[in-house]
C-alpha positions in Angstrom: 0.3 0.0 -0.1 3.1 2.4 0.7 4.3 1.8 -2.7 1.1 2.6 -4.2 0.9 5.5 -2.0 4.2 6.7 -3.1 3.4 6.1 -7.0 0.5 8.0 -6.9 2.0 11.1 -5.2 4.3 11.4 -7.6 1.7 10.9 -10.2 -0.1 13.6 -8.9 2.7 15.8 -8.4 3.7 15.5 -12.1 0.2 16.1 -13.2 0.6 19.6 -11.4 -1.4 18.9 -7.8 1.6 18.8 -6.0 0.6 16.6 -2.8 2.6 14.3 -0.6 2.9 10.6 0.4 1.8 11.8 4.3 -1.4 13.8 2.8 -2.2 10.7 0.8 -1.7 8.5 3.5 -3.8 11.0 6.1 -6.8 11.3 3.4 -6.8 7.6 3.4 -7.2 6.8 6.9 -9.6 9.6 7.4 -11.4 7.5 4.4 -11.2 4.2 5.6 -12.3 5.2 9.5 -15.0 7.6 8.6 -16.2 7.0 4.5 -16.9 10.3 2.4 -17.3 12.4 5.1 -14.1 12.1 6.5 -12.6 13.8 3.2 -15.1 16.3 3.8 -13.3 19.8 4.8 -15.0 20.7 7.7 -14.3 24.4 7.8 -17.0 24.9 5.4 -19.8 23.1 7.3 -18.7 24.5 10.6 -20.7 28.1 10.8 -23.3 26.0 8.4 -24.2 24.4 11.3 -24.6 27.0 13.4 -28.0 29.8 13.7 -28.7 32.4 11.3 -27.1 35.1 13.2 -23.9 33.3 14.1 -22.2 34.0 17.3 -24.1 37.2 18.4 -25.9 37.4 21.5 -29.7 36.4 21.8 -30.6 39.2 23.2 -29.2 41.6 21.2 -30.7 39.8 18.2 -34.4 39.5 19.8 -33.5 43.8 20.3 -32.8 44.2 16.5 -35.9 42.1 15.5 -38.2 44.1 18.2 -36.7 47.8 16.5 -37.1 46.7 13.0 -40.6 45.4 13.8 -41.5 48.7 15.3 -40.2 50.6 12.5 -42.2 48.5 9.9 -44.8 51.4 9.2 -42.4 54.3 9.5 -40.4 55.9 6.9 -37.3 54.2 5.7 -34.9 54.3 8.3 -30.8 53.8 8.3 -29.0 50.6 9.5 -27.3 53.1 12.1 -30.5 54.1 13.5 -31.6 50.5 13.8 -28.1 49.4 15.5 -28.2 52.5 18.1 -31.7 51.9 19.0 -31.1 48.3 19.4 -27.7 49.4 21.7 -30.2 51.4 23.6 -32.8 48.8 24.3 -30.3 46.0 24.9 -28.8 48.7 28.0 -32.1 49.2 29.2 -33.3 45.9 29.9 -29.7 44.3 30.9 -27.9 46.9 31.7 -25.0 49.0 30.0 -22.0 46.3 29.0 -23.6 43.3 29.8 -24.5 42.1 26.6 -21.6 41.7 24.3 -21.6 43.9 21.4 -20.3 43.1 18.1 -17.6 45.2 16.3 -18.8 47.8 14.1 -17.1 46.5 10.9 
């Protein structure tokens, strides 16, 4: 089996896909242990399993939804206004600085 892995690594490298023997050995082991799921890049699935709001505190999400709902019949507002009102609502309900806010970026 090791000879086959060495030959395959050389073949892939010659074709322009530089792959080490160690990488092929690791992939073969994952295939054996976990099947096809073992070959999936799990970085791509890490966030898809998280809720749509990511890691934002649920209390902030509730405040933003409440502010947006209250503005449904108002004139078109700005994102900055919604953020400012949601931060104010969270501070009133839970105290200043108790709910972590995401970066403004």
